[in-house]
C-alpha positions, 0 to 999 in steps of 0.5 A: 316090896311085892310085885302083884302085876304086869301089863303089857301095851303094844304100840307103833310109832312112826319113823321121821323116814315114814317106817312104821316101828312096833314096841311094847311098853311095860308097867309093873304094879307092886303091893306098895303102889309103886309102879315101874315102866319099862320098854321092849324096843324095836321089835321090828329089828329082830324078825318083825312083830308078826312074829310075836305070839300072843301078848296075854300068854307072854304076860301070863309066863312073866307073871309066873316068874314075878309074882309075889316077888320083891323087886329088889330080888333082881339077881335071881329074877333076872336069872330067872327071865334068862330062861328061854320063852318058848316061841320068842326066841328072835325077841328074847333079849327084847323081853328080857331088857324091858322087864329089868328095866322096869325092875330097876325103875321100881326099885329106884321110884321106891327109894326116891332116887334117879336110876344112876344113883343105884348103878354107882352115882353119875359121873356125867350128866349128858353123852355125845350121841350121833344121828343115823343115816340108813342105808341107800340102795341107789344114788337117788337117796343121797340127796334126802340124806344130805337134806336130814343132815342139813336139817340136824345140823341146824338143831346143833347135831354134828355127829352122824353114822352111815349105815353103808354097804347097800350101794358103794356109790351111793355111800362116796357121794354121800360122804363127799356130799358131807365134806364138801358142804361142812367139811370137818365141822361135822363128825362121821362118828362111824361106818356101820356095815351091818355085817354084809360083806365078805372081809376082801370086799369089805377091805376094798370098799372101806379103803375107797371111803377112808379119805372121809375120815370116820372115827371108826367103822362097825360091823364089817364082815359077815358072820362065818367060822373065820369071823373073828380073824377076818374082823382083825384083818379089816383092822390091821389093813385099814388102820381103823378102830373097829367096834362091834355090837356085843351080844353077850359077856362070853362074846365080848371075851372072845373079841378081847382074846382075838384082838378083833375089835377096839370098841364094844358097842354096848346096847341094853336091848342087845345084851338083854338088860342092864345087869348084863351091860354092867358085866361088859362095861366091867370087862372093858375096863379090866382089859382096856377096851373103849365102850360106847352106848348103842342102840336098837332104836329106842323109844324114850323110856328104853333110852332112858334106862340106857343114858342112866346106866351110861351116866354111872359108867366112868368107862364111857369113851366114844360117842354113842347111837342112842337118838330114838327120841329124835328118830320117832315121830311119837313117844308115849312119855310127857317128856322125852328124853332131851337133846342139847347140842349133839348131847342126849341129857341124862333124865331128871327125876326119880327112877328113869325120870320118865312119866307115861302118857296114857293118852299117847299110849291109847293113841299109839295103840297096836294090835300085834301079839 
């Protein structure tokens, strides 16, 4: 096979909360007529789409790496993609991830198999996930967030994640409201602090919230020279399992050596693609760490890639976060990733199992970059 072209389509989609999120959809074309798709997800997460320079310049840089190459050369191509693109440091992992997803989709389509067949074979066909409740700055937001839980519960979603530490009073009122209305029929999968609090403040606040029985806590402490010691102290003082977003194999190894966390939060976007994520799953299996599928809030293409990899990983232990197709009001595929009774269903079909909807792509087109 031979790569002949690459196209980048900037789009924006609206979340159910009303906020707008930028993404870039990738198509990778080959001489043999096979076209793979990928997604540079949630570019507003790491600095905003306003920081993305010309997508035409990015396309030219990427074509310098990809043109004339065989998509099967993933080892060599991914190594080249790990080179930094000038001016794009804040979105480097999203770019790498989007291109690698398109490479794998192309390879699997050419082989006429689902992507998980190339990653070791499917050991599960669905994966339990949580719905995000975003950080509250005041108690005024509690009522709307309880309504969101109520609406999702009616659709069979019984697992939620709270981004906390914006307003501890609001956090406690929300959690108390959940337990009062639904008791233990709702799982609070995690309390995600977004690395926003100093160690002692995080411990004090979590002691206040522990009575609401979160399954685990996440990203509790701010990054500083003592962050590994701080994280270990939070685990020991609260007795709660701690997860953290993994941004590289070396970082994952440091967490293991410092006994700082219990769970690897493995997101393709944070790690820059499937190749690096597989290494972290392997490290978890070797060291006895638990794992979950994380997110930066992908659309269906990015979510499908996460699910295909997760389907082939035997050591996937904890409900995950990959609910972007529920969160966004718009998508760009003909059939979104499906959810049943609180679980994301691994898409069927060849490759990712995703087919671009050109009308939706045009309807959601944006002008950034």
